[in-house]
TIMAR-609936 format. One line per field, with one value per residue (C-alpha): residue in three letters; x, y, z. Coordinates in nm, 2 decimals. Example, Ala and Ser with C-alpha at 12.3 -4.5 7.8 and 13.67 -1.06 7.14 Angstrom:
<pts>
residu <- [ALA|SER]
x <- [1.23|1.37]
y <- [-0.45|-0.11]
z <- [0.78|0.71]
</pts>
This chain:
<pts>
residu <- [MET|LYS|ARG|LEU|SER|LEU|PHE|LEU|PHE|ALA|ALA|LEU|ILE|ALA|VAL|ALA|VAL|SER|ALA|ASP|THR|ARG|TRP|SER|MET|ALA|SER|ASP|GLY|SER|ILE|VAL|TRP|GLN|GLY|SER|GLN|LEU|THR|ALA|HIS|ASP|ASP|HIS|VAL|GLU|MET|SER|GLY|LYS|ARG|VAL|SER|VAL|VAL|LEU|ARG|TYR|GLY|VAL|GLN|ALA|ASP|GLY|SER|VAL|LYS|VAL|ASN|LYS|GLY|MET|VAL|TRP|PRO|MET|LEU|ARG|THR|VAL|PRO|ASN|ASN|THR|HIS|ALA|SER|LEU|MET|ARG|ARG|ILE|GLU|TRP|ASP|MET|LEU|ASP|GLU|LEU|VAL|LEU|ASN|ASN|TYR|ARG|ALA|SER|ARG|ASP|LYS|ALA|GLU|ARG|ILE|THR|LEU|LYS|GLY|THR|LEU|ARG|VAL|GLU|SER|ARG|LEU|THR|GLN|ASN|ALA|ARG|ALA|ILE|ARG|THR|TYR|PHE|PRO|SER|THR|GLU|GLN|PRO|ALA|VAL|VAL|GLU|ILE|MET|THR|ILE|VAL|ASN|ASP|GLY|ASP|LYS|ASP|LEU|LYS|VAL|THR|LEU|PRO|TYR|HIS|ASN|ASN|ILE|ALA|LEU|THR|ASP|PRO|ALA|LYS|GLY|VAL|ARG|GLY|ALA|TYR|ALA|VAL|ARG|THR|ILE|VAL|TYR|ASN|PRO|GLN|VAL|VAL|THR|LEU|ALA|LYS|GLY|ASP|SER|VAL|THR|PHE|THR|GLY|ALA|VAL|PHE|ALA|THR|VAL|GLU|GLY|GLU|PRO|ALA|LEU|LYS|LEU|ASP|CYS|ALA|ALA|GLU|LEU|LYS|LYS|ARG|GLU|ALA|LEU|VAL|ASP|GLU|LEU|GLN|GLY|ASN|LEU|GLN|LEU|LEU|THR|PRO|ASP|PRO|ILE|ILE|ASN|ARG|MET|PHE|ALA|PHE|SER|LYS|VAL|ARG|ALA|CYS|GLU|SER|ILE|TYR|GLU|THR|ALA|GLY|GLY|PRO|MET|HIS|GLY|PRO|GLY|GLY|GLU|SER|TYR|TYR|ALA|ALA|ILE|TRP|ALA|ASN|ASP|GLN|ALA|GLU|TYR|VAL|ASN|PRO|TYR|PHE|PRO|PHE|VAL|GLY|TYR|ALA|TYR|GLY|ASN|ALA|SER|ALA|LEU|ASN|SER|TYR|LEU|MET|PHE|ALA|ARG|PHE|MET|ASN|ASP|ASP|MET|LYS|PRO|ILE|PRO|SER|SER|ILE|ILE|ALA|GLU|GLY|LYS|ASP|THR|TRP|ASN|GLY|ALA|GLY|ASP|ARG|GLY|ASP|ALA|ALA|MET|ILE|ALA|TYR|GLY|ALA|ALA|ARG|TYR|ALA|LEU|ALA|ARG|GLY|ASP|LYS|ALA|GLU|ALA|THR|GLN|LEU|TRP|PRO|LEU|ILE|LYS|TRP|CYS|LEU|ASP|PHE|CYS|LYS|HIS|LYS|LEU|ASN|LYS|GLU|GLY|VAL|VAL|LEU|SER|ASP|HIS|ASP|GLU|LEU|GLU|GLY|ARG|PHE|PRO|ALA|GLY|GLU|ALA|ASN|LEU|CYS|THR|SER|SER|LEU|TYR|TYR|ASP|ALA|LEU|LEU|SER|ALA|ALA|CYS|LEU|ALA|PRO|LEU|MET|GLY|GLU|PRO|GLN|LEU|SER|LYS|ILE|PHE|ASN|ALA|GLU|ALA|LYS|THR|LEU|ARG|LYS|ASN|ILE|ASN|THR|TYR|PHE|ALA|GLY|PRO|VAL|GLU|GLY|PHE|ASN|THR|TYR|ALA|TYR|TYR|LYS|GLY|ASN|ASP|ILE|LEU|ARG|SER|TRP|ILE|CYS|ILE|PRO|LEU|VAL|MET|GLY|ILE|ASP|GLU|LYS|ALA|ALA|ALA|THR|LEU|ASP|ALA|LEU|PHE|SER|PRO|ARG|LEU|TRP|THR|GLU|ASN|GLY|MET|LEU|THR|GLN|ALA|GLY|THR|GLU|THR|PHE|TRP|ASP|ARG|SER|THR|LEU|TYR|ALA|LEU|ARG|GLY|ALA|PHE|TYR|VAL|GLY|ALA|THR|GLU|ARG|ALA|LEU|ASP|PHE|LEU|HIS|ARG|TYR|SER|GLU|THR|ARG|LEU|LEU|GLY|GLU|HIS|VAL|PRO|TYR|ALA|ILE|GLU|ALA|TRP|PRO|GLU|GLY|GLN|GLN|ARG|HIS|LEU|SER|ALA|GLU|SER|GLY|LEU|TYR|GLY|ARG|ILE|ILE|THR|GLU|GLY|LEU|PHE|GLY|LEU|ARG|PRO|THR|GLY|PHE|ASN|SER|PHE|ASP|ILE|THR|PRO|HIS|LEU|PRO|GLU|ALA|TRP|PRO|GLU|MET|GLU|LEU|ARG|HIS|VAL|ARG|ALA|PHE|GLY|ALA|ASP|PHE|ASP|VAL|LYS|VAL|GLU|ARG|ILE|LYS|GLY|ALA|LYS|LEU|ARG|LEU|VAL|VAL|THR|ASN|GLY|ASN|SER|THR|GLN|THR|ILE|THR|LEU|ASN|ASN|GLY|GLN|THR|LYS|ARG|VAL|VAL|LEU|LYS]
x <- [-9.03|-8.71|-8.62|-8.70|-8.49|-8.20|-8.23|-8.25|-7.95|-7.75|-7.85|-7.74|-7.40|-7.36|-7.44|-7.20|-6.90|-6.64|-6.65|-6.27|-6.28|-6.15|-6.35|-6.72|-6.92|-7.11|-7.43|-7.25|-7.02|-6.72|-6.56|-6.54|-6.31|-6.49|-6.63|-6.48|-6.25|-6.06|-5.78|-5.41|-5.32|-5.12|-5.20|-5.11|-5.30|-5.18|-5.37|-5.27|-5.33|-5.18|-4.88|-4.84|-4.89|-4.90|-4.88|-5.07|-4.94|-5.20|-5.31|-5.44|-5.18|-5.20|-5.34|-5.61|-5.46|-5.43|-5.10|-5.08|-4.75|-4.74|-4.51|-4.49|-4.39|-4.35|-4.30|-4.21|-3.96|-3.68|-3.37|-3.02|-2.95|-3.27|-3.36|-3.67|-3.69|-3.58|-3.90|-3.86|-3.98|-4.02|-4.19|-4.35|-4.50|-4.63|-5.00|-5.22|-5.34|-4.99|-5.02|-5.37|-5.43|-5.76|-5.82|-5.45|-5.34|-5.19|-5.41|-5.13|-5.35|-5.67|-5.88|-6.00|-6.37|-6.41|-6.18|-6.33|-6.19|-6.35|-6.09|-6.00|-5.88|-6.12|-6.03|-6.28|-6.14|-6.22|-5.98|-6.14|-6.48|-6.62|-6.43|-6.37|-6.17|-6.25|-5.95|-5.96|-5.65|-5.63|-5.41|-5.50|-5.63|-5.42|-5.16|-4.84|-5.00|-5.16|-5.44|-5.55|-5.88|-5.94|-6.27|-6.29|-6.64|-6.75|-7.00|-6.97|-7.18|-6.91|-6.73|-6.42|-6.11|-5.94|-5.60|-5.41|-5.10|-4.92|-4.72|-4.53|-4.22|-3.99|-3.72|-3.49|-3.33|-2.97|-2.96|-2.69|-2.94|-3.22|-3.26|-3.41|-3.19|-3.32|-3.68|-3.88|-4.09|-4.35|-4.59|-4.84|-5.16|-5.37|-5.60|-5.43|-5.65|-5.78|-6.16|-6.40|-6.66|-7.00|-7.18|-7.25|-7.02|-6.73|-6.43|-6.24|-5.87|-5.70|-5.34|-5.12|-4.79|-4.65|-4.33|-4.21|-3.89|-3.71|-3.82|-4.16|-4.45|-4.61|-4.94|-5.24|-5.51|-5.88|-5.89|-6.26|-6.27|-5.99|-6.20|-6.49|-6.26|-6.13|-6.48|-6.60|-6.33|-6.42|-6.78|-6.70|-6.50|-6.75|-7.04|-6.92|-6.90|-7.12|-7.15|-7.47|-7.48|-7.62|-7.28|-7.22|-6.85|-6.76|-6.97|-6.78|-6.44|-6.51|-6.61|-6.30|-6.07|-6.17|-6.04|-5.70|-5.67|-5.74|-5.60|-5.24|-5.18|-4.92|-4.90|-4.54|-4.33|-4.39|-4.77|-5.00|-4.82|-4.99|-4.76|-4.77|-4.68|-4.56|-4.31|-4.10|-4.25|-4.37|-4.34|-4.26|-4.44|-4.40|-4.50|-4.68|-4.84|-4.95|-4.96|-5.09|-5.27|-5.45|-5.47|-5.72|-5.95|-5.96|-6.21|-6.47|-6.44|-6.47|-6.20|-6.08|-5.75|-5.69|-5.75|-5.51|-5.24|-5.30|-5.26|-4.95|-4.79|-4.83|-4.69|-4.39|-4.32|-4.37|-4.07|-3.85|-3.97|-3.67|-3.59|-3.33|-3.59|-3.42|-3.65|-3.86|-3.74|-3.94|-3.98|-3.97|-3.87|-3.79|-4.10|-4.03|-3.67|-3.49|-3.54|-3.48|-3.41|-3.23|-3.41|-3.37|-3.66|-3.94|-4.18|-4.26|-4.36|-4.63|-4.75|-4.78|-4.94|-5.20|-5.28|-5.27|-5.50|-5.76|-5.74|-5.78|-6.09|-6.25|-6.17|-6.37|-6.17|-6.04|-5.80|-5.63|-5.63|-5.46|-5.18|-5.14|-5.17|-4.80|-4.69|-4.93|-4.80|-4.44|-4.48|-4.65|-4.37|-4.12|-4.29|-4.30|-3.93|-3.87|-4.05|-3.83|-3.83|-4.12|-4.32|-4.34|-4.19|-3.84|-3.77|-3.49|-3.73|-4.09|-4.24|-4.10|-3.76|-3.57|-3.72|-3.84|-3.70|-3.88|-3.67|-3.59|-3.96|-4.24|-4.61|-4.71|-4.54|-4.67|-5.03|-5.02|-4.90|-5.18|-5.45|-5.29|-5.32|-5.69|-5.75|-5.53|-5.74|-6.05|-5.87|-5.71|-6.02|-6.10|-5.75|-5.79|-5.59|-5.85|-5.60|-5.41|-5.71|-5.69|-5.32|-5.34|-5.62|-5.42|-5.11|-5.31|-5.45|-5.10|-4.97|-5.24|-5.15|-4.78|-4.86|-5.05|-4.77|-4.47|-4.59|-4.87|-4.78|-4.79|-4.66|-4.69|-4.96|-5.17|-5.21|-5.17|-4.88|-4.52|-4.45|-4.13|-3.96|-3.82|-4.04|-4.16|-4.30|-4.65|-4.66|-4.95|-4.89|-5.02|-5.35|-5.26|-5.39|-5.74|-5.76|-5.70|-5.96|-5.71|-5.91|-5.77|-5.61|-5.87|-6.00|-5.66|-5.52|-5.80|-5.75|-5.38|-5.45|-5.70|-5.52|-5.35|-5.02|-5.09|-5.40|-5.36|-5.58|-5.39|-5.44|-5.20|-4.84|-4.61|-4.45|-4.57|-4.36|-4.27|-4.42|-4.42|-4.74|-4.81|-5.17|-5.14|-5.14|-5.43|-5.63|-5.55|-5.64|-5.98|-6.05|-5.95|-6.15|-6.47|-6.38|-6.36|-6.69|-6.57|-6.82|-6.91|-6.56|-6.43|-6.70|-6.62|-6.25|-6.33|-6.56|-6.30|-6.02|-6.24|-6.34|-5.97|-5.85|-6.15|-6.23|-5.93|-5.60|-5.47|-5.73|-5.89|-5.72|-5.55|-5.18|-4.85|-4.67|-4.54|-4.28|-4.14|-4.28|-4.47|-4.80|-4.79|-5.11|-4.97|-5.23|-5.25|-5.35|-5.67|-5.73|-5.68|-5.94|-6.19|-6.11|-6.22|-6.57|-6.57|-6.38|-6.43|-6.78|-6.94|-6.70|-6.67|-6.43|-6.39|-6.43|-6.48|-6.51|-6.88|-6.90|-6.80|-6.85|-7.02|-7.00|-7.19|-7.13|-7.42|-7.36|-7.63|-7.74|-7.77|-8.09|-7.92|-7.62|-7.56|-7.30|-7.43|-7.27|-7.01|-6.82|-6.63|-6.67|-6.74|-7.08|-7.26|-7.45|-7.58|-7.55|-7.80|-7.80|-8.09|-8.20|-8.51|-8.53|-8.26|-7.95|-8.14|-8.04|-8.18|-7.92|-8.04|-7.81|-7.93|-7.75|-7.94|-8.29|-8.18|-8.24|-8.13|-8.27|-8.09|-8.17|-7.87|-7.74|-7.52|-7.16|-7.27|-7.10|-7.30|-7.19|-7.34|-7.32|-7.41|-7.67]
y <- [4.24|4.43|4.19|3.89|4.03|4.09|3.72|3.59|3.79|3.66|3.31|3.35|3.48|3.18|2.94|3.13|3.05|2.91|2.53|2.51|2.68|2.45|2.59|2.67|2.89|2.74|2.88|2.93|3.19|2.96|2.83|2.46|2.22|1.89|1.63|1.59|1.90|1.71|1.61|1.63|2.00|2.20|2.55|2.77|3.03|3.26|3.32|3.54|3.63|3.89|3.68|3.43|3.38|3.06|2.98|2.65|2.46|2.20|1.98|1.66|1.41|1.17|0.89|1.12|1.19|1.53|1.68|2.00|2.18|2.47|2.76|2.91|3.27|3.42|3.80|3.89|3.61|3.81|3.65|3.78|4.00|4.18|4.30|4.31|3.93|3.84|3.67|3.31|3.09|2.71|2.48|2.20|1.89|1.73|1.66|1.48|1.25|1.11|0.98|0.83|0.46|0.29|-0.07|-0.11|0.01|0.34|0.57|0.66|0.75|0.93|1.02|1.38|1.44|1.81|2.11|2.44|2.79|3.07|3.20|2.84|2.55|2.25|1.92|1.63|1.30|0.93|0.71|0.38|0.26|0.30|0.61|0.97|1.26|1.63|1.85|2.22|2.45|2.81|3.06|3.16|3.52|3.61|3.34|3.24|2.92|2.75|2.52|2.18|2.02|1.67|1.48|1.11|0.98|0.62|0.60|0.22|-0.06|-0.19|-0.04|0.15|0.17|0.51|0.58|0.91|0.86|1.11|1.37|1.67|1.75|2.04|2.18|2.45|2.71|2.82|3.09|3.28|3.33|3.47|3.83|3.69|3.38|3.03|2.97|2.66|2.53|2.28|2.04|1.90|1.68|1.81|1.51|1.18|0.89|0.55|0.54|0.29|0.45|0.29|0.34|0.71|0.83|1.06|1.18|1.51|1.56|1.90|2.00|2.30|2.42|2.71|2.88|3.07|3.19|2.90|2.88|3.03|2.79|2.59|2.71|2.53|2.61|2.55|2.48|2.48|2.83|2.93|2.82|3.03|3.34|3.29|3.24|3.55|3.76|3.64|3.71|4.06|4.15|4.02|4.17|4.53|4.69|4.43|4.44|4.34|4.33|4.09|3.94|3.68|3.62|3.99|3.99|3.68|3.80|4.13|3.95|3.74|4.03|4.20|3.91|3.90|4.28|4.30|3.99|4.06|4.29|4.20|4.30|4.42|4.59|4.90|4.86|4.71|4.69|4.57|4.36|4.24|3.88|3.63|3.46|3.78|4.10|4.12|4.35|4.62|4.88|5.04|5.37|5.19|4.87|5.03|5.41|5.42|5.09|4.96|5.23|5.45|5.14|5.05|5.32|5.19|4.83|4.96|4.72|4.90|4.71|4.81|5.18|5.15|5.00|5.27|5.56|5.38|5.35|5.71|5.82|5.60|5.77|6.11|6.04|6.10|6.44|6.68|7.04|6.93|6.77|6.43|6.15|5.96|5.59|5.36|5.11|5.09|4.74|4.52|4.62|4.98|4.98|5.02|5.13|5.01|5.26|5.05|5.20|5.56|5.80|5.60|5.88|5.77|6.12|6.13|5.78|5.89|6.22|6.06|5.78|5.98|6.26|6.02|5.82|6.12|6.24|5.89|5.82|6.12|6.17|6.52|6.42|6.17|6.41|6.67|6.42|6.34|6.70|6.79|6.48|6.55|6.90|6.80|6.53|6.78|7.03|6.76|6.68|7.05|7.07|6.79|6.95|6.97|7.27|7.11|7.10|6.72|6.53|6.39|6.06|5.80|5.51|5.41|5.14|4.87|4.97|4.94|4.61|4.82|5.16|5.46|5.75|6.06|6.15|5.90|5.93|5.75|5.99|6.30|6.16|6.06|6.41|6.56|6.36|6.43|6.80|6.77|6.57|6.81|7.10|6.94|6.88|7.22|7.41|7.13|7.18|7.56|7.65|7.74|7.95|7.64|7.50|7.76|7.71|7.33|7.35|7.59|7.38|7.07|7.25|7.35|7.00|6.84|7.06|6.97|6.60|6.62|6.82|6.62|6.26|6.26|6.14|5.85|5.51|5.21|5.39|5.49|5.86|5.79|5.86|5.77|5.64|5.85|6.07|5.86|5.56|5.40|5.07|5.05|5.02|4.92|5.21|5.45|5.37|5.59|5.93|5.77|5.67|6.03|6.16|6.29|6.20|6.40|6.09|5.84|5.69|5.61|5.50|5.25|5.12|5.06|4.90|4.66|4.58|4.24|4.42|4.46|4.25|3.88|3.62|3.71|4.08|4.33|4.29|4.54|4.61|4.51|4.22|4.07|3.79|3.98|4.09|4.26|4.26|4.60|4.78|4.56|4.66|5.03|5.01|4.85|5.12|5.39|5.26|5.26|5.61|5.77|5.60|5.31|5.10|4.82|4.76|4.77|4.53|4.27|4.27|4.28|3.98|3.78|3.88|3.80|3.46|3.37|3.48|3.34|3.02|2.94|2.76|2.98|3.11|3.30|3.64|3.90|3.82|4.01|3.91|3.66|3.52|3.70|3.57|3.28|3.47|3.53|3.65|3.98|4.15|4.50|4.39|4.26|4.61|4.74|4.50|4.64|4.99|4.90|4.88|5.16|5.42|5.29|5.14|5.36|5.65|5.73|6.01|6.16|6.54|6.60|6.43|6.36|6.41|6.25|6.28|5.99|5.92|5.59|5.38|5.14|4.88|4.87|4.51|4.58|4.73|4.81|4.78|4.84|4.88|4.81|4.90|5.14|5.24|5.54|5.89|5.74|5.62|5.30|5.38|5.21|5.33|5.20|5.29|5.19|5.26|5.47|5.53|5.54|5.71|5.84|5.68|5.70|5.72|5.63|5.70|5.56|5.65|5.53|5.70|5.95|5.88|6.10|6.03|6.19|6.17|6.19|6.07|5.76|5.89|6.22|6.34|6.45|6.56|6.37|6.51|6.25|6.35]
z <- [1.23|1.30|1.58|1.35|1.07|1.31|1.43|1.07|0.97|1.27|1.18|0.82|0.94|1.18|0.89|0.67|0.89|0.66|0.63|0.68|1.02|1.29|1.58|1.62|1.86|2.15|2.31|2.65|2.50|2.44|2.13|2.07|1.87|1.82|1.58|1.24|1.30|1.58|1.35|1.43|1.51|1.76|1.89|2.18|2.39|2.67|2.99|3.28|3.65|3.87|3.96|3.68|3.31|3.11|2.74|2.71|2.42|2.34|2.05|1.92|1.82|1.53|1.75|1.88|2.22|2.37|2.50|2.71|2.78|3.02|2.93|3.28|3.36|3.70|3.64|4.00|4.04|3.87|3.73|3.66|3.48|3.57|3.22|3.01|2.98|3.33|3.45|3.58|3.30|3.27|3.02|3.21|3.05|3.37|3.35|3.61|3.35|3.32|3.68|3.65|3.69|3.59|3.71|3.79|3.44|3.36|3.15|2.91|2.61|2.57|2.26|2.22|2.21|2.27|2.35|2.47|2.53|2.73|2.97|3.05|2.85|2.89|2.74|2.73|2.62|2.62|2.83|2.78|2.64|2.99|3.12|3.02|3.15|3.18|3.24|3.30|3.30|3.40|3.59|3.94|3.95|4.26|4.32|4.13|4.01|3.72|3.83|3.68|3.77|3.64|3.66|3.58|3.49|3.49|3.21|3.18|3.33|3.58|3.87|3.79|4.02|3.99|4.14|4.14|4.35|4.57|4.37|4.52|4.31|4.39|4.16|4.29|4.06|4.08|4.36|4.17|3.88|4.09|4.21|4.53|4.54|4.46|4.35|4.42|4.12|4.23|4.07|4.31|4.34|4.63|4.68|4.58|4.64|4.54|4.48|4.32|4.10|4.04|3.71|3.65|3.94|3.91|4.11|4.08|4.14|4.17|4.13|4.04|3.91|4.11|4.21|4.52|4.68|4.84|5.20|5.15|5.24|4.96|4.82|4.95|4.69|4.69|4.32|4.30|4.45|4.22|3.92|4.04|4.08|3.72|3.58|3.78|3.63|3.28|3.34|3.48|3.18|2.93|3.12|3.08|2.74|2.57|2.19|2.02|1.65|1.39|1.34|1.61|1.51|1.57|1.89|2.02|1.91|2.09|2.41|2.40|2.33|2.65|2.85|2.69|2.70|3.07|3.23|3.16|3.45|3.72|4.08|4.08|4.34|4.14|4.14|3.88|3.54|3.23|3.02|2.66|2.75|2.49|2.73|2.69|2.81|3.18|3.48|3.23|3.03|2.68|2.53|2.25|2.40|2.72|2.69|2.33|2.26|2.57|2.84|2.66|2.63|3.00|3.10|2.85|2.98|3.34|3.48|3.79|3.80|3.44|3.51|3.81|3.58|3.32|3.57|3.72|3.38|3.29|3.63|3.58|3.25|3.41|3.63|3.32|3.22|3.21|3.12|2.86|2.64|2.64|2.52|2.77|2.77|2.54|2.82|3.20|3.31|3.61|3.81|3.75|3.87|3.53|3.18|2.82|2.55|2.29|1.99|2.10|2.04|1.87|1.89|2.24|2.36|2.09|2.19|2.56|2.49|2.26|2.51|2.83|2.70|2.57|2.89|3.11|2.93|2.91|3.27|3.38|3.70|3.75|4.02|3.79|3.50|3.72|3.79|3.42|3.28|3.33|3.15|2.86|2.82|2.85|2.58|2.35|2.41|2.33|2.00|1.92|2.00|1.75|1.45|1.14|0.90|0.72|1.04|1.11|1.40|1.39|1.57|1.56|1.48|1.50|1.72|1.50|1.63|1.30|1.18|0.88|0.77|0.91|0.79|1.01|1.04|1.01|0.94|1.27|1.51|1.35|1.33|1.70|1.79|1.58|1.77|2.11|2.04|1.97|2.29|2.49|2.35|2.50|2.83|2.88|2.99|3.24|3.38|3.43|3.12|2.85|2.66|2.57|2.39|2.12|2.09|2.06|1.80|1.59|1.62|1.52|1.21|1.10|1.16|0.96|0.67|0.71|0.72|0.39|0.24|0.36|0.34|0.07|-0.27|-0.51|-0.39|-0.62|-0.82|-0.52|-0.44|-0.07|0.18|0.19|0.54|0.54|0.28|0.00|0.08|-0.24|-0.12|0.04|0.42|0.64|0.87|0.61|0.78|1.08|0.95|0.89|1.26|1.36|1.11|0.86|0.55|0.27|0.11|0.25|-0.07|-0.22|0.12|0.16|-0.19|-0.11|0.23|0.10|-0.22|-0.28|-0.22|0.15|0.25|0.31|0.48|0.80|0.77|0.64|0.55|0.72|0.39|0.04|-0.10|0.23|0.44|0.77|0.93|1.26|1.37|1.53|1.19|1.07|1.37|1.33|0.96|1.03|1.29|1.06|0.77|0.98|1.13|0.78|0.67|0.46|0.65|0.41|0.30|0.66|0.78|0.51|0.61|0.99|0.96|0.77|1.01|1.31|1.17|1.11|1.46|1.65|1.47|1.25|1.30|1.58|1.82|1.99|2.01|1.80|1.77|1.76|1.45|1.20|1.15|1.46|1.79|1.63|1.65|2.02|2.19|2.31|2.53|2.40|2.05|2.19|2.32|1.97|1.85|2.10|1.98|1.62|1.77|2.02|1.81|1.46|1.42|1.69|1.65|2.02|2.10|2.45|2.46|2.83|3.17|3.09|2.71|2.39|2.02|1.84|1.47|1.42|1.10|1.09|0.81|0.54|0.63|1.00|1.14|1.46|1.68|2.05|2.32|2.67|3.00|2.86|3.18|3.06|3.22|3.56|3.43|3.32|3.00|2.69|2.33|2.07|1.70|1.49|1.13|1.09|0.71|0.45|0.59|0.90|1.23|1.58|1.85|2.20|2.50|2.83|3.15|3.45|3.45|3.18|2.81|2.52|2.17|1.88|1.51|1.27|0.94|0.92|0.96|1.11|1.43|1.74|2.08|2.37|2.73|2.99|3.24]
</pts>
């Protein structure tokens, strides 16, 4: 009966998808745009490989045809000046369909029938009454190329002559504007041919857009093999850390978010570097996007290349530790060869200490933790050095870098420092310095008191937090104490966050009374709401947010901001979405190399929820939470042949040691 109830609840959720959503979920794990929803509309989605990224701008035109524009980025083909934005970029409208000839007539128009997303963009369209095309676009996993595979199907009664002529176009860039001289940007058809298709037959053409240094050999890609590699990567990422709940929308959004969070890692001269993307931020790392947002998530997903990029990024920041307590740069750019510090101290040391300590514990690798321990301690010392007379941390800005006021001490920086102290207290005994554990815990206790003294107070009628001293307008980042378990003002803070002053259909406004929203604060707020036990409220908002991002007008990932950036699919935000589930809904908090605290928050309507193949702590384990009776839950943790069963109350914290 429990299984049947779970199924029926999931079915009701599926039926309850808003009628005005543009996309729907398919049984193969994809999302689909089809049928009556295929009205004129444009969208964009970013996809990445180790040596290329592409923003595919696609849409259905008024006449029903489909257009695809490729916003190409080659992060390791650096341009001059070699700054944050110095990746070679080109927007390319060439499409193999533009070259196609059917029965001696150019196939200049198609009519969309179905568009699908699941790590690739697949467009199915009608060319004539008797012919249709299936086009698939995706980045190569290893090569600096975006691949296009086009299949033409004859589903008429007569023979169909199909011609795709020779195409091999080369455009050279100005050698004076390239760090490595001129670059060759190519569009190519690999198998041009003329073929006659009988009824029911098909032919597949392959092509690519790629760039190399002038003089390097052109890429000869096996496009079918490239598609298999891309699909294998997507399957790997979706196969680990699987979420099973009665809400299929949240499950699917979670599965998609892992792909975007993990794919945006580039094989730079400085080693693997995770990059936000957005046709702006590549071959570079930031203290917020990488160190704070996404790095602590990689161990749970179990993506080895993600873990390697995380360690690499922390070690890059470690190069800038100094005895004079000068701030670590906010960003390391140009494949690790330069820095950007245009906003001064943004609280970057707190971001790095918070992320590195959580990563080291969740990774469960003592050798890596030993490498990171000096950086964590230095960042904590830096924050302690920056305490003002009221005992909170001073910084020049916050991570919004002056877009909105942050005062001389902001709530975010001190909250991150607080959580970093708690994680460092868990890590210290494992690093052979148990005496620091007591010190860090005491400092965290004092800091928590200071945060509630310095920042707490009425704002717009809510007894919550001022984001900085003198702030009298509600800000979305008042959610940050909730994420760290600072719950003294939880009720009023939640009321403020989910009030019409901040919450919109696109998540939370950065500041009440404006039109600006940044998903990162929405994602933090939802995680914090779950973590402090506002489960039913948080679930309602999480479902609505997930439906909007996964199936609405701009899909399928969390976005950066609006109006800045035109809602780019920056990668680390998808990591923050995943952490709503792991750290908010399930309440997982690393406490050792093989231990974690769990504080599950099972919604009232859910009989159970489960995470399968959690890859943190060097293990591969499952976590299942099911309702027994009333508020009583059964927690089952399975690690190989070992099973631990724990009875607890909903919202109660238990320590789990993996065996």
